C-alpha positions in Angstrom: 74.1 234.6 102.6 71.7 231.6 103.3 74.2 229.3 101.7 77.1 231.0 103.4 75.4 230.8 106.9 74.5 227.0 106.1 78.3 226.1 105.5 79.5 227.9 108.3 76.5 226.7 111.0 77.0 222.7 109.5 80.5 222.5 108.0 82.4 225.2 110.0 83.4 226.3 107.0 83.8 230.4 106.1 82.6 230.5 102.7 82.5 233.9 100.8 80.7 234.2 97.4 81.4 237.9 96.6 80.8 237.1 92.7 77.1 236.5 93.7 76.6 239.6 95.8 76.4 242.6 93.6 75.3 243.3 90.3 78.9 244.5 88.8 80.6 241.2 90.5 77.8 239.1 88.8 78.5 240.6 85.3 82.4 240.1 85.9 81.7 236.6 86.8 79.4 235.6 84.1 81.7 237.2 81.3 84.8 235.8 82.8 83.3 232.4 82.7 81.9 232.7 79.3 85.5 234.2 77.7 87.3 231.4 79.2 85.4 228.9 77.7 85.4 230.7 74.2 89.3 230.9 74.9 89.7 227.5 75.5 87.5 226.4 72.6 90.0 228.8 70.4 93.1 227.5 72.0 92.0 224.1 71.3 91.1 224.5 67.4 94.4 226.6 67.0 96.5 224.4 68.6 95.2 221.6 66.0 95.0 223.8 63.3 98.8 225.0 63.7 99.8 221.0 64.4 98.7 219.8 61.1 99.9 222.8 59.4 103.6 222.3 61.2 103.4 218.8 60.7 102.8 219.2 57.0 105.2 222.0 56.5 108.1 220.0 58.4 107.4 216.8 56.6 107.1 218.3 53.1 109.4 217.7 50.5 109.7 221.1 49.3 113.1 222.0 51.0 112.4 225.6 51.7 108.9 225.3 53.1 110.5 222.4 55.4 113.4 224.7 56.6 111.2 227.9 57.1 109.2 225.7 59.1 111.7 224.3 61.1 113.0 228.0 61.7 109.6 229.0 62.9 109.3 225.9 65.2 112.7 226.2 66.7 112.1 229.7 67.5 108.7 228.9 69.1 109.9 226.2 71.3 112.7 228.1 72.7 110.4 231.1 73.2 108.8 231.1 77.2 105.2 231.2 76.6 104.7 234.6 78.2 106.9 236.2 75.7 105.3 234.6 73.0 101.8 235.8 74.2 103.2 239.5 74.7 104.5 239.6 71.2 101.4 238.0 69.8 99.5 240.9 71.9 102.1 243.8 70.6 101.4 242.7 66.8 97.7 242.7 67.3 97.5 245.8 68.9 99.7 247.2 66.1 97.4 246.0 63.5 93.6 246.8 65.3 92.9 248.9 68.3 93.4 247.0 71.7 89.8 245.4 73.1 89.1 242.6 74.9 88.3 240.3 71.8 92.2 241.5 70.4 93.0 240.2 73.6 91.4 236.8 73.5 92.3 236.5 69.8 96.0 237.2 70.6 96.3 234.9 73.3 94.5 231.9 71.0 97.1 232.6 68.5 99.8 232.3 71.1 98.8 229.3 72.7 98.2 227.4 69.2 101.3 228.4 68.0 103.3 227.3 71.2 101.7 224.1 71.4 100.8 223.5 68.1 104.4 224.0 66.8 105.3 221.1 69.2 102.4 218.5 68.0 103.6 219.4 64.5 107.0 218.3 65.3 105.7 214.7 66.5 103.7 214.5 63.4 106.9 215.4 61.4 108.5 212.6 62.9 105.6 210.4 62.3 105.9 211.1 58.4 109.8 210.4 58.8 109.2 207.0 60.2 106.7 205.9 57.9 109.2 206.9 55.1 111.6 204.7 56.5 109.1 201.9 56.4 108.6 202.5 52.7 105.4 204.1 52.6 104.9 206.3 49.5 103.8 210.3 50.1 100.6 211.3 50.2 97.5 212.3 51.7 97.1 208.7 52.9 100.6 208.7 54.4 99.9 211.8 56.4 96.8 210.9 57.6 98.7 208.0 59.2 101.2 210.0 60.5 98.2 212.2 62.7 97.0 208.7 63.8 100.9 207.7 65.0 101.3 211.0 66.9 98.1 211.1 68.4 99.2 210.7 72.0 101.7 213.7 71.5 98.6 215.6 69.8 96.4 214.8 72.5 99.0 216.2 75.3 99.7 219.3 73.8 95.7 219.9 73.2 95.3 219.5 77.1 98.6 221.9 77.5 96.8 224.5 75.6 93.7 224.1 77.7 95.5 224.3 80.9 97.3 227.4 79.7 94.4 229.8 79.1 94.3 231.7 82.6 97.9 233.1 81.5 95.7 235.3 79.0 95.0 237.7 82.0 98.6 238.7 81.7 97.6 240.8 78.7 94.3 241.7 79.9 92.3 239.2 78.5 88.9 239.3 80.5 88.8 235.4 81.0 87.7 234.4 84.5 91.2 234.5 86.2 91.3 238.2 85.6 87.3 238.7 86.2 88.1 237.0 90.1 91.1 239.1 90.6 89.4 242.3 89.8 86.3 241.2 92.3 88.5 240.3 94.8 89.8 243.6 94.5 86.6 245.4 96.0 85.3 242.4 98.3 86.5 239.5 100.3 86.5 236.0 99.9 89.7 235.4 98.1 90.2 232.0 99.4 87.1 230.8 98.3 86.9 232.8 95.0 90.3 231.2 93.8 89.3 227.8 95.0 86.1 228.1 93.0 88.4 228.9 90.1 90.6 225.9 90.5 87.3 223.6 90.5 86.2 225.5 87.3 89.4 224.9 85.7 89.9 221.2 86.6 86.3 220.2 85.5 86.9 221.9 82.2 90.5 220.1 81.7 88.9 216.8 82.7 86.3 217.4 80.0 89.1 218.4 77.7 90.9 215.4 78.7 87.9 213.1 77.6 87.3 214.4 74.6 90.9 214.6 73.5 90.7 210.4 74.6 87.9 210.1 72.1 90.1 212.1 69.4 93.3 209.8 70.2 90.9 206.6 69.7 89.6 208.0 66.5 92.7 208.8 65.2 94.3 205.6 66.5 91.7 203.5 64.6 92.4 205.2 61.7 96.0 204.1 61.5 94.9 200.6 62.4 92.4 200.8 59.4 95.3 202.3 57.2 
């Protein structure tokens, strides 16, 4: 209350912080922040993992593996992310009972598949270009392909991080969902969603910085090769 009064008295801003005024709201807020960070970290890891797997499969010399990966990739690229998210949640709920953890895992897999398939296609195209340059197949060639497609991989990693709030669509208890619940029984909707914007802006900036380090490391690997 003192902070709100200070902002109104000195800056003329009607600041409202409902997530800090009651124990249930604070609990929702803290859990939302933690779950969002878990979701972002999981989406980044899943995107990178699926990018490597799809890139390897799409660039494979085994025709069956290559065509299977191509069909899956085209399907994922043609499907809206919301539909992919809903299907992932439906499959997960058919296997295990619904819970917050299941919703988070389903969102991680959907984001990873959607962004990883696109990044994997960039890796496979780099493999093809290296073949045309006379490079021989092997682990070294695939590492060079990862380095050559580093910029594309990084862009889809950032997209995965920015897309995590969509997990609230299937009931994942991340920060957007938590703040929506908080504003349903309190005021301060504008301030609440501005804080949400600041949170994701800061997180995405950190992700961009880390991904830049990853890109530099991959590109140094290509130079050494």
